[in-house]
N, C-alpha and C positions, 0 to 999 in steps of 0.2 A: 520118775518116766525110764531117765538112764539109771537110775542107782537098782533098780527092778531089775535090768537087762541079765545083770552081772549074775542074777538067780536064775535064768533061765524063765522071766516071767515077763512078756510082753506086755506093757500099759500102751492104751488109747484115751487121749485126751479128749473130752467132749466137751465144748463151749458152745453154751447154748446163750444166744441172746437173752431178752428181758420176754418173761412168759407169763399169761395168767395164770396163777399158781396161788394158794392160801399161803406161801411163802412171802410172794411179793403182795398180796390182800392188803392194800393202802388204811385201810379201817385197824385191820391189825397192827397193822406197821407202826399206825398212830400210836395205837392205844401203848403198846410197849414204848415207844419213844416218850411219850408223858408221864407214865410209870416210871420210867429209868430218871428222866430230867428232876423229876418230883424226889427223886432220893440222892442227888448230886449235893456237896456244901455248898453255900451260899457264894463264896469267891469266884467256883467256875460256872455257875449261874451267871455273874455278873460278868465274868470273861465273854464267853459266847453272847450273852443278850437272848432275853425273849422272843427277840425277832428273829435271830436263828433258826430256832426251833421252828414258829411259823413258817419262814419261808422255805427251809428243809420240808417241812408238809407238804408245802403249797407245789414245789416242785415233782415230788411223787405223785402228787393229783395229777400233775397235766403228764409225765411222763405215763402213767398207767394207762393212760387212752390210746399210749401205742404199742402195750405190749401184745404179744402175741397171743391168740386162744387153740391153735393149732400143736397140742404137743405130740401127734404124731412126727413133727419134723426132729424132736429130739428123740424119740423112742425109734424111729428109723435109723438115727447116727446109733443109739445104740445095738440094736439088731443086726446092721453089719459090721461092727467092732467086735460082736461077739461070732457071727457066722462066718465071716470073711476066710478067704485061705490065707489072703494076703491083707489084712486092715491096714488103713493109712493112722499114722501118728496122732494126727487131730483130724475132729472134726467140727467144723462149727454149723449149729442148729439156728436158724431165723435169720432174716434179713439183715437185720441191724449188728450182729454177728460177722455175718459175709461182705457187709457192706461199709462198715463201720470200724469193728473192734480187729477185725484182720488187717485191713490196711495200716491201720494206728499202731500196730503192733511191730509194722515195717519203718515208724518215722524213725528220728532220733527225739529222744526222752524230750529236751527242751520243747520242740514242736508239738510232740503230743502231750503234751503237759499244759500247754497255751492253748492246744482246741478243748 
């Protein structure tokens, strides 16, 4: 964002939380993870273990239940950034971005890593 300022380009960062889209579709992600897993060398599979993949997919399935379905929260941020006379530098779309990720960004790295 700052690098583009020297060229007269105003960049606004839109930081959405988790939204239900095809990118976050757990079935697609799981299929891609398993396909990638099958291509890994045996030594890497052994380092991580099959349990790692299973628990990662289980966590995604749990998280998916909280994904927001109202994409207008993101598109409204985009519209404001494009049409406002004085757009903000950053936009947070979704409750998780506002209540979790934004406050986490102000914490010391050691504390946010622990959380």
